[in-house]
N, C-alpha and C positions, 0 to 999 in steps of 0.2 A: 144478082144478089151480092156478088163479090164487090161490085162498084159501090153498092149502097152501104155495104159493111165498112168499106174503107173510108167512105165519106163521113159516116157517122163516128168512126173511130177518131178521125182527125179533129172533129169538132167537139169531142167529149172533154169537158173541163177537168174531169178526174185524171185524164191521161196527159194533159198539157199543163206546164207551169205557167202561171199568170205572169205578166210583166211586173206586177207589184212584188211578187215573190222573188223574182230575179233581182230586182232593185234592193230588196231587203237582204238577200244573200250577199250581194256585192258590198252593201254597207257593213254587214257583219264582218266580212273578210277584211275590210279596211280598218275596222275597230280593233280586231284581233291583232293585225299587223302592227298597228300603232301601239297597242298595249305591249306587244313583245319588244318593240324598239324601246319603249319607255322603261320596261323592266331591265333590259340589257344596259341602257344608259345609266339608270339609277344604280344598278348593281356595280357597274364599273366606277361610278362616282363614289359609291360607298366604299368600295375596295380601295380606291385611290385615297379617299379621305382617311380611312383606317391606317393605311400604310404611311401616309403623310404624317398623321398624328403620331404614329410610333417613331418615325424618324425625328420629328420635332421634339418629342419627349426624351428620346435618347440624347439628342444634342443638348437639350436643357440640362439633363443629368450630368453630361460631360462638363458643361460649364460650371455647374455647382461643385463637382468634384475638383475641378481645377482651382476654383476659389477656395475650397477646403484645404487643398494641398498648399496653396500660397499662404493661407492663414496659419497652417501648421509650421511651415518654414519660418514664418515671422513670429512664432511662439504666441499666436493669438489662439490659445488652445480651446477656449469655450466656443468661439466662432467656428473653428475647424470641426469640433465634435458635433455641434448643432447641424451644420451643413452635411457632414458625412452620415450622421444618423438619419437625417431626412431622406437622403438618397438610399441608404441601406434598408430603410423601412419599406420602400417601394420595390427596389431591385435587390432582393436578398442574395443574389448570386454575384453581386458587384464586389470583387476582391479589393479594389482600391478604396472603396468607401469603408469596408470593414477594417482595413488596416489603419486608415487615417483616424477612424473613430477610436480604435483600440489605443493607438499611440497618444492621441490627444487626451483621452480619458485617464490613461495611466499617468501622463504628465500632470494632470490636475489632481491626482491622488484619489480618483474615484473607482470604487470596486467594480462598477459596471464594465470596466475595461476587460475583465476576465471573460465575460460573455462574448465580447467582440473578438478577443484573441482566439477563442474557441472557433468562432465562425471563420476566421482567417485560416486556422489549421484545417478545418473541414474543406474549405474551398481550395486549399493547396494540397489536398489529398494526404494530409498528415505527414508532410515532409519534416525532417528533423528540426530545421530552423523555426518553423511555425509552432511546432509542438513545444519546443524549448521556450519560446516567448509566452505561450499559453500557460505552461507549468510555472514559469518564473513569476508571472503576474498572480497566479493563484496562491503561491507561497507568500508573495508580498502582502496579500490581504487575508492571509490565514484561512483561505478557502480550501481546506484539505480535501473535500469531496472532489472539487475540480482538479486539484493537483494530482490526486490518485488517478482520476480519469485520463488526464493528459499523459501521465507516465505509461499508461497501458497502450497509448497510441504511438509511442516511439517505434520507428521501423526496427525490425529485428536485426540484431547485430550492431546497433548504434554503440559507438565506443568513444564518444566525445567527452571532454572535461565537463561540459554543461550537463550532459546526461548523467554522468556518475555523481556530480554534485547534487543534482535534483533528486536522484535516487537515494543518496545518502541523507538528504534532508527529510525525505519521506520516511526512511527507516527510523531516523531519530524521532520523528513526530509520533510514531507508533510504538516507540520503546524498544525497537530491535537494534540495539547498539552494535552488536557483532556485525550485522549486515551493513550498518552505516559506516563502520570503520573500513570495511572492504571497499565500498564505493568511494569514500572520500580519499582513501589512499590512492586509488586509481585516478581520481580527479586531480589530486595534487601532483601526481607524476606527470600528468599532461599539461598542467598549468601551475608550475611551481611558484610563480610570482603573484598569483591572484590572491589578494588580501582576504577576500570573503571566504574563499575555499580554505585558505590556511587557518582562518579563525574557526571554521566548522570542523576541520580536521583536528585542531587542537581541542575543541570542546568534546569531540567524540573520544579522544585518546587520553584525556586527563586522568582517567581511572583505568587505563589499559593494563592488563596483566603483564605486558611487556615493558620492562624498565626503559628500554631505548625509545619506545614510542612515547612514553610519558615525558621523558627528557626533551624529546623533540617538540612535543606539544607545548611544554612550558616555554621553550625557547621562542617558538612562534608567537606566543602570547606576550612575552616580554618585549619582543620587537614591535608588535602591534600596539602595545600599551604606551609606547613613546609618542604615538599620535595624540594630539590634544583632544580630539573629539571622540576617541575610542574608549568610552567607559566600559563597554562590554568586555574587552580584554582584561581590564583591571578587575572587573567583577568576577570573571572566571578564575583569575589567578588567586583572588581572595578565597573563593570557594575551595580551590585546590589546597591552599594552605590550611583551611579549616578541616578538610578531610584528612590531612596528615597530622592534625592536632598541633600544628605549629602556630600557636596563638599569637606569638610575638610578631611573626611575619604577617599573619592575617590582619593584625591591628595596623601595622605599617601600610599595608596595601589598602586597607579600608579607609585610612586617612587620605591616601592618594585618590581613592574613589570619590570621596566627599568633595574633593577640590575640583572635580569636573563640573562643567556647567550644564551638561546634557544628561543628568541623572534620570533614570527611570525609576518607577516604583519598585521594580524587581531589584535594581541596584541597591536601593535603600533597605530592602529586606535582607540583602546580603550583609550590609553593615549592621543591621539589627541582630543577625546571627552571631556576628563577631562580639557584639556587646553582651548577648545572652550567654554565649559559651565562656566568655572571659569574666563573667560576673561583674560587669561594669556598673557603677552606681547610676549611670544615665540611661540604663536599659528601660526602666519603667516609663520614664518621660518620653523617650523615643517611641516606645511601643504604643502609648496612648495617642501620640501624634499621628502615627500611621493608621491606627484604628479609626481615628476621626476622618481621615482622608478616604479610607476604604469604604466607609458607609455611603459616600457621595456617588460612587460609580460601581456598578455590578462587577465589571471586569477586575477592578482593584480589590473588591471584596473577595472574589474567588481566589486571587493570588494570596490574600491575607490568610484565608482559611487553609489553603494548601500549605502555606508556610507553617502555620500553627500545628498542623497534623504532623509535619515532618520534623519539627523542632521540639517535639515533646511538650507542647503547650496546648494540647487539645482540650483538656479539662477547662482551663481558664477561658480559652477562646469560645468553647461551646456555651458556657454560662453567659458570657457577654453576648454572643450571637442570639441566643434565645430571648434576650431582652430587647431585641430590635423590633421595629414596627413590622407587622405582617407583610406590608407591600415591599419592604426591603428583603425579607426572607424568601418570599414566595416567587422566586424567579428560577427557572430551570437550572441554569449553570450554578447559581448560588446554592440551591438545594442539593445538587450533586456534590459540591465541595463540602457542604456541611455533613453529608453522609460519611465522608472520609474521616471526619472527626470521631464519629461513633465507632468506625472501624479501628482507628488508632487507639481508642479507649477500650476496645473489645466489649462495648456495650451493645450486645446483640438484641436485647429487648428494645432498647432505645432506638436502634437502627430500624428494627421492624416497624415500630410505631411511626418513625419519621417518614418512611417510604410508603407505608400502607395507605391506599386510597388517595395518594397524591396525584397531581397532574404535572408531569415534567415536560409536556409538549414534545418537541423533537428529540428530547433526551430520554424518552420513555424506555428504550432498551437498557439504559444505565439503571433506571429505577428498578426494573425487573431483575437485573443482575444483583443489585444490592439486596433485594428481597430474597433471592435464591441463596445468597451468602448467609443472611440471617437465619433462614430456614435450616441450613446445614449446621450452623453453630449451635442452634437451639435444640436440634434433634438429639435424642438420647444416643450417646456414643458418637455424635457428629456424623450421622449417616449421610454419605455423599448423595444418595438418590433423592434426598429432600430437595435438592436444587433443580431436579429434572423439569418439573412443571414450570416454575418461574423462568428457567433458562430457555425452555422451548418458546415461551411467550416472548422473551427478550429477542430471540432470533427472528420470530415473526415480525415483531415491531421494527427490527433493523432493516427489513425489506431489502436485504442484499446490499446495503450501502457500505462502501469500503470503510469509512471512518468508524462506523458503529461496530463492524465485525472486528476490526483491528483492536478497538478498545475492549470489546468483550473477551477476545482471545488473550490479551495481555493481562486483564484482571483475573481471568480464570486461572492462568498460570501462576500469577502472584499469590492468589488466595489458596492455591493448592487444590483446585477443583479439577481433577483429571478428566472426568467424563465431559463436563461442559467445555473444557479447553479443546479436547479432541474433536467434539462435535463442531465447534465453531471453526477450527482450523480446516477441517475437511470441507465445510461449507465454503470457505474462502477458496479452496482448491477447485471446487465444483463451479463456482461463480467466476473463476479466472481473476481473483483478486490477489495479486502477488502470490501466485501458486507455488513458485519455487521457494520463496521465503516461508510460506506456510508449511511446505513439506519439510524444510530444514527444521522448523520448530517442532513439527510432529515427530521427526526422527529423535530429537532431543528428549521429547516427552516420553516416547516409547522406551528409550534407553533408561531413563529414570524409573520407569515403571516395569523394567525387566520384561519387555514384550518383544521378543524376536519376530513373532508373526506380524506385529505392527510395522517393524522395520522392513520386512519383506514387502508388505503392502505399499509402503512409501516408495521403495525401489521400483516396484512395478509401475506405480503411477508416474514416477519420474521418466521411466522409459516410454510411457504413453505420450508424455509432453515432449520428450526429446528422444525420438527413436535412434537407436544405435549410439547413445551417449556412453562413452567408455566407463565412466565412473558409475553411472546407474547400472550398466550391465554387470560390472564387478560386484556391486552391492547385491543385485538380484541373484547372482550366482553364489555368492558367499552365504547369504541368509537362506536361500533355497537349499543349498547343500547342507548347511548346519541343521536345518529342520527336516532334512532327509526327504525332500520333494523327489518325485520320480526322476531318476537320473537320465532316463531317455528324454524326458521333457527338457532337461537342462543341457543336454549335449550340444545343441547348436550354439547356445550362449557360451558354454565352456570353450568351444572351438574358437569363437570370436575373441574372448578375453585372453585365451592362450596366445593369440597372435600379438598381444600387447604387453606381455609380462615384463618386458624390459623397461617399460615407461614409468611404472610406479610400483612400490612394494605391495600396495593393496591388490593389484592385479595378480601378482604371484601368489599372494595368500589366498585369494578367492579360488584360483585354479587348484592350489594345494588342498583346500577344503573339499573341492569336488573330487580330487584323486583319492582322498581318504574315504569317500563314500562309494568309490567304484573299484575298490581293491587294487589300487595302483599306488601303494605306499612308496615304492622306490622313486617313482616320478614325482610324487608330492614332496618327498624329502629333498630331492635334487633342487626343486624350486625354492624351498625355504633356505637351504644352505647357500643358495646363490645370493641371498640378501646380506647386507652388512649386519654384523652381530647386534648393533644397537636397534635395528628394526625388529629383532626377535625378542626384545625384552618385554613387550606388552604382554600382560597375563594371558589374554586369549590366544595370542600367537604361540606362546610357550605351551599352552594346553594342546594346541593342534600339533605342535612338534612332538610332544610326548606320545600322543595317540599314533602318529605316523611311525615313530620309532618302535612302539609296541607292535603295530601291525607288520612292520618289517622284521619282527622277531629280534630286534637289537635290544634285548631286555636290560642289559647292563647300562647302556646309554639312557634308556628310559628311566631306570631307577635313579641314575645320577641326577637327571633333571628333576625328578620328584623329590629327591633329598634336598635339593636347593630350595624347594618350596615354591609354590605358585600361588601368590596372593595378589590381591588388587581387584579393582572393579571388573566384573565379567557378567555377561548375561547367563541365565541359568543353563541354557543349552550349551554354552561355551564351557561352563564349569563341569558339565556332564561329560565333556570330552576326557577330562582327567579320570573320571570314574570308569569310563570305557577302557582307558589305557591300563588302569590298575587291574581291571578284570582280566584283560589279555595277559598281563604279566603273571597273575596268579595262576591262570589256566595253563601257562607254559606253551601255548599254541596260538596260532593266528586264527582269528575269527571274531565275530561280533555277536 
């Protein structure tokens, strides 16, 4: 049975593979092997082809860049720009292409160079030289948005002449003359022979409160005015003479100005001011001539309207302007300049009608600001809160853009709108738009509004921006002590400022104020008496001195100071120090 079973098993077709099946399996193995080889070969070929194409394209771009560089050197700027932009469009990380495009476009006088200089700065990780080139190009083409953006990218601690010059220009553009003077003075100290810096320094210092600075500014301009092509210097000298009401000199300078061949429309407006203020018979003829030119170009019309508002000719200019064709009037910059005519005339109803339901495109924040001003002036009693709604809308429309926020802050301050100015400046601090400058302006605003708590808030924010900054620490200590903040909370600050009292009078005064609040009158008096007498003449410091004398029970000395009288600008809490001293003297004992 076993043999039979074995025999039948070996002959069973279900248990044995047929020869046909073996051939099919062998064929399948050969096909699979061939396919694997084909895939590997194809993949390798594709990989090699891709790598080879990349190498080829890289070499092609290199040749194009070399051609662009040669064209730039040969001053074939259009060819250089075209080649570089083509490469830059494909290879956005190509620094050489970006730089060649920027230089060529700038040489051609095309504003697109600003965008390419920005790319150069980005690719160079915002080194000082690249950011300087970017900011300079932005100012050249009046692209203030890009200029402000570039200034924010300067490496911290940059102290070059170019940096201070650009910062000064930015400050001038937003009306912050005090800050412009500081930066331009530093720029001039580092580059005393740079004609452009000397001109900007002079422009910023022509109306400086310091006579020496004004004299130096005039000297610079007189030197620059000797250059045949420098009409700007002569124009500024003419304005300076007008401001001093020296009409004879202004007329002489104006005649020199007219002799220049490169007169701008702004220069001719300066000459018109001389004719206007001097009552010249040719004024009307020249005015009509400039009006006719202004209608042809929006930027000239804006200058004309601004001149009219400043020169007391707003009524005449507005009547003429409203007679122009709607397509001439209805341009955002022109409508904004016309709004200033209504402001100059204090025609608040006319202003409201002019800005109501208008469309000022990208100047919409300005339209809403004018609407807020009209609302305040038309409100019974001039209620400042009337501006809140329009001003909030203006800030929304500004979308955090630097040029809009600077304009809004400057106008709010000029118009005397405290709350809008405060809100706008704090928004600039929060959005890191010239935060130090905004804090300086907030400090001035709070002083004018007699708000010591606001000054303390500013000092604390300055410390957040610049930890352990000595001046900010002294301010925080002074105002914190003045407002009688918890002395334990202020003690670490007092200890740090006390270590620097020899560096500046402000530090000694801040610590002395703290001593007045911690029953350490003798220590406070010692600090104040270590200062030169001239440093103690400020009313607030004399008030502190009287309080410390009264606390130290030196009533005779305290009375003597009071008899001299303490008058002058002080914050309310500082004036209260005198009342505290009087109360101590009357009580005849130490205490508060």
